[in-house]
N, C-alpha and C positions, 0 to 999 in steps of 0.2 A: 629280067635283070635290070638293075638301076645303073645308069651311066653317071659317074661322079668324077669331077676334076679336082684333085688334091693339090694344094700348095706344094711346089717342089722348086726350091731355089728361086730363081726369078721368073719361073715359068709354071706350068701346070702338068700333072701326070694323070692322064685319063685312066680310070679303072672301071671294071664292070663288077658290081655286087649284087648278092641276092636280093630279091625284092623285099625280103624280110628285114633288111638292114635299116637302121634308124640313122638318118643323115641330118646332122644339126647344123642349121643356118639361121642367122638373125633375119627376122622378117618372115620366115616360113615356120620355123619350129617354136620361136618365142619372139616377144616384142617388149619394148620398154613401157613402163608407165608413161603418162603424158609428160612432155617437157614443159618447162615454165619459162617466164620471162626472168633471165638471170639478173638483169639490172634491177628490176623492181624487187626481186626476192632477196638480192644482196643488200640493198638499201633497208628493207624491212628487218633483215637479220641484225644489221649493225645498229639500227635504231632500237632494237628490243633484244639485247643479248640475254642469254640464260645465265642466271646467278652472278652477273657482273654489271657494273655500269657501262654505259656506252663509252666508246673511245673518246669522244668529245669531252666527257666528264673526267676520264682518266688523264687526259693530256693537260698540259699547262706550261707556262713559261719556264724555260731552263730544264725541262724534262727531256730525256733521251728515249728514243724508240727504235726497235728493231723489227723489221717485217721479214719473216722467214717463209720462203716459198719453195715448193718442190721443183725438182730439175725437169729436164726435157723428157725423161722416160715415160711419163704418163700424164694425162690431163688434157692433151690437145693444145693446138696453137692458133685455133680459129678466133675470129674477132670477138665472139662471146664466150670464149673458154673462161673457166673460174678465175685463174690467176689474173688474166688480162682485164676482167671486169672489176674484181674486188680490190686489187692493189691501188689503183687510182683513188677509189673511194676511201680506202683506209687512210691514204696520205692526206686527203682533204679534210677528213675528220680530225686527224691529229693536228692539222694546221688550224683549223677552226677552234680547236681547244686550246690553242696557244703554243704548241711546239714550233720550233723553227725547222725549216726544211733541212738545214745543215746539221741538225740533231737527229735526223732520221737515217737509218741504214737499212739497206736490203741485203738479206743473206740467203744464198742459194743452198738449200739443204740437200746436197747430192750425196751425202754419206761417203761410201767408198767408190761411187761412180766417178767417172772422169769430170773434172772441172768444165764448166760451161763457158764457151767463148762469148765475146761481145756479140758476134754475129748471131749466135744461137739465142742469146737473151733478146736481141732485137726481133727475132723470129716468133718466139712464143710469149714475150711480154709486151712487145710493141715498142716502137721508138719513143712514143710520148712519155712513157715512164722511165725507160732506160736512160734517156738523155738527160733527165732531171737528177740522176744519181751517178752517171758515169763521170770520171773513172774511179773515184776514191770511196763512194758510198754505196757501191753494189758489189758485193764479194762473194767468193765461193768459200764454203765451209772447208776447213782443212783438217781431216782426221789425224794428220801427223803434226799439226801446228804446235809450236812450243807454248801457245797460250790455251791450249785445250784444258778444261777444267776436269781434274780426276777427283771424284767425290767418293771413292772407296767402293765398298760392296753393299748392295741393298739386302733386305731380309731374306731373299731367296738365294743369296750368294752370287748374284749377277754383278759384274762391273758396271759402275755408274760414271760415264763421262758425258760431257756436253760442251757446247761452244760458249766461250767466255763472253763474247760480244752479245749474244742473245741472252745469256743468264744475267748479265750485269746491267742491261738496259732498264730504265725505269718502267717502260712498257714493251712487252714482247708479244707480238702478234703472230700466230702460226697459221698459215694458209694451207689447207689440205683438201685432199679428194677422198670421198668415201665410196668405195667400190670393193667388190669381192677381190680378196687377195689370199692366195694360199699360205702367205706368210703371216698367219695370226688373224684371220677373219676378214678385216677390212683395213684398207688404206686410211690415211688421215689419223686424226685423234692422237693418242699417245705414240702410235707407230711413227707418225711423222716426226715426233720429237726424238724418239730414242734410236732410230735408224739414220735419219737425215743429218743429225747434229752430233752423232757419236764418234768415238775413236775405235780403232781396231779391236781393243780388248773388250770393249762393251758389246760390240756387234759379235764377237766370238763367243759371248755368253749364250747366244741363241741361234745364231746361224751355223750350227754344228750338228753332228749326228745325234748327239744326246738329246736334242730337241726335235730335230726334223725327222728322225727315224721312229719317233713315237707314233702310236696308232692315231692319237688325237690330233696329230698335225694334218692327217689326210682330211680332205673335204673342206679345208679353209675354215675350220670351226672357230667361231667367236669366243668359245669357252675353252680354247686349247691351252696347253701349257705355254706355248709360245706367246699367246695373247696375254696370259697372266704375267709373263716376264715383261712384256711391254708396259704393262700397267705398273708393275712393281718398280721398274727403273724410272718410269715418268713421274710417279708419285715421290720417289726418292729425289729426283732432280728438284721438283717444286719445294719439297721440304728443306733440302739442304742449301738451296740458293735463295730461299724465301721469296720465290717467284710464283705468281699466278698468271699462267699464260692465257692470253686471249686468243681463242681458236675460232676460225671461221672455215667451216668445211662445206663443200658442195657434194651432194649425192649425184654421181655421174652415170649417164647412160652409155649405150653402145659406142656412139661416136663422139663422146665427150660433151654431150648435151647436159645441161644442168636440170636436175629433176627436183631438187630442193636445196636450200642454204639455210644454215643455222650458225649462230655465233654465240660465244660466251666461254665459260669455263670448260676446259677439255672434257671432263667426265660427263657434264651435262650435254655437251655437243654430240658426244658419242651416243649417249642414250636417246637423243632426239633424231639422229640420222640413221642409225643401224636398222630400225625396222623397215623403212622404205628401201634402203640398200639391200636388205635381205629379201624383200619382195621382187626387186629388180634382179637380184644376182643369183637366187636359188631357184633353178628352173626344174620342175617335175615333168619328166617325159611320159606323158600318158600313153604314147604308142609303144613304150618300152615297159611292158607289163612285169617282166622278170629281168633281173640284172643281166647285162650283156657279158658274153664270154671273151670278146676280142674288142679292143679300142683301136681304131685306125686313125692316125693322126697325119695331117699335112704340115709340112715344115718349110716356110719360106727361107730365103737366104738372110734377110735382114728383118729383125724385129726389135722389141723395145730397148734392149741394151745396146743396140747398134748394129752396123754392117757386119755381116759374117756370123751372127749369132746362130744361124742355121747351118753353119759349115764348121765352126770351131767346135771340135768334139765335146769339150766340157760344157760349153754353153748350150750346144745341142741337147746334151743329156739333160741339163737343167729344164729345158723347154719341154722335154718329154716327161720328166718328173712332175713338173707343175701341172701339166695337162692331166697326167694320172691322178694327181690329188684333186684337181677340179671334177673329175669324173668318178672319183672313188665310190660314191653312193649309187652309181649307175652301173657298177661293175661287180661281178661275182668275186669271191675270194680266189686267188690264184689266177686272175685273168691274164690274158695275153695282150701285148701291145705291138702293133705294126705301125712303124713310123716311116714315112718316106722323106728322104733328105739327100741332097747332092753329096754332103759329107766328103768335100774334096780336100780337107785338111787346112783350109785358109783360116788361120788364127786371127787375122787382122792385127798384127803386131803393132801397128801404129796407135791403136786403141787399147789392146790387151797384151802388152809386152811380156807379161809374166806367164801367160797361159801355156805356151808351148813347153816351157821348162816344167811347169806343173804337170802337164799331161805326161811328159816322158818320165818324170819322177814317179808318178802314179803306177806306171807299168812295172816298177820294181817291187810292188807290194801285192799281197794276196787279195786285199779288200780295200775299198776306198776308206773305210773306218781306220785300218791299220796305217794307211798312208797319212791320213789327217791327223793322227796322233804322233807322227814321226817327227824326228829332228829335221828331215828334209822339208817337211811341210812348214815348220816354224821358220827354217832359214829362208825359204822363199818368200813367206809372208812378211818377213821383216827386213828383206834385202834392201840395203841403202840405195841402190840405183833405181829399183823399182818404185820405192817409197818417194824418192826425189822426183822421179818421172810423174808420179801421181800428183804430187804437190805443185809441179812446175810445167808440166808438159802435156796436160790434157789426156791423161791416160787413166785407166782403172787401177785402183789399189791392188797390190798382189794378193791380199787376203780375200778379195772378191772371188778369185778363182777357187779358193777353198770353200767358201760358202756355197758356190755353184756346184762344186763336187759333191758337197753334202746333199743338196737338193736333188742332184742328178742320180745319186745312189738309192733314192727312195724306192723306185720300182724294182730294183734289183732284190730288195728284201721282200716285196709283197706279191710280185708277179711270177707266173710260171716260166715266162719266156718273153724277151723283147727282140723283136726282128727289126733290122734296118734294111729298107729296100731302096735301091737306086743310087746307093753310095758309090761315088767315082773313085774313092780311095777306101775300100771297105776295111782296110786294116785298122784305121782310126776308129771305126765303129766297133770292131771286135775288141779294141783296146779299152773300150768302155763297157764291155761285158755283154755286147749284143751279138746275135746271130745274124749274119748277113745273107741275103738272097737277092736275086736280080729282079723279081717281079712280086707284086702283091699277090698274085695268083699262087706263085710258089710258097709264099709265107702262109696263105690261108691253108694250103694243102699240108704243109709241115705242122702247122698249128693243130691239126687233128689229133696229133700225139698227146696234146695237153687238154684239149677241150672237146674232143669228139667231132662227129660229122654234123653238119647243119647247125653251126654256132650261131648264136645271137651276135650280131655286129653293130657296134656303136661307132659312127663315123663322124669326126670333126675336121672337115677338109680345110676350114679357114679359121681355125681357132686363134691364130696369131696375126693374121692379116685382116680380120673381120671387124676389129674394134676391140672394146673393153670386154673381156671374157667373162663367162658365167660359170657357176657350179651346177653340175647336172645330177639328177637323182632318177632312178627307176620309179615307177609308179607305186609299187608296194614297199619302198624302202623309206623309212623315216629319217 
């Protein structure tokens, strides 16, 4: 038997698994490509951008510039993190080209996530850059702001919205991270633009069941319908605002280390960064010759969206749905998921005020899809108090709960059974459609009804605490 410790709240849950189980850990199962000097790589990328002149040539006296950067959710906060390295270089290039510091603004592209506080910006950008722009020229994007640009529909029928300050600047720089993401292939590129600077209606074009319950959403495919939506919306923004965005993306490793940096036109940067990101992010498990029958997932209490993600039942379900998507190519059709979570019903209302009402409303419907199409879901998503709190009180937008419900419903469509083990308040897990049992051993025994005896087990004990996650595939699955 293999002894494995699974993430479980703020502690670990020890379990015994058959020796045939495949346990995935960074440094043991897979490793990153070599990291590089991010300072030198960033300098080289800025000096030789793809299909665009350098920023020093684009800049000039009287020109305005917007530097758009991703929020705290991903990318790291260490000294050599991409944002922290490249933003000072971008500023200096703009100044050398003739822009004035007072004509440069920094915009946090947090989409429907909570606004970032001054202290958080200091943490992940560093005081050297924040102090040059605080308080008036470093701002949070507001998806409910009165100056949000509404640009109609694109050719696919998606709502096209974007930030007016970013669109109307003479020079707009998008700082992004290229890493595996179940939401349309890779982070960065057009995804950075169309989710980080959008409004609710635009995000509702793709963060909904009609996109997320498609089979091509699984596995984080770069050719998925969702990725096509990102590209279509991004190109519509460029065309309708007559803006050519200067993108600078870093390919990230497990701990936020920089593996490559490319700059220039958004489409050219995507083309240049995706191959290495694919090499790093798409891991074939040689020891898993046939797709696994069971996915065993460890869930910490706190991960990327914030404290309580592993206890808030809707966010917990999204975590399970995302990991299922990442492991889709390593699992057989109709696989079983066993997730361990404290699931104590802590919604963290200080950050996620709309989530408890969303969860309670969900219980009145037969399926998540029926709820998400209901007047109740629309009412909560547009509630004035929740939206005001998002814009003014550092909380998540109420539609964020709807998008998480969409992602959390994915395994309910494709899996035979989802078990929740270790729930302190199991009713919350059952309310998300899961079967609750006290131990992993109990769940493995019950799962025999779906997968038979001696199942192949794929275990990801630290998929949310171990760093930047990867997509997994069995050896014989393309």
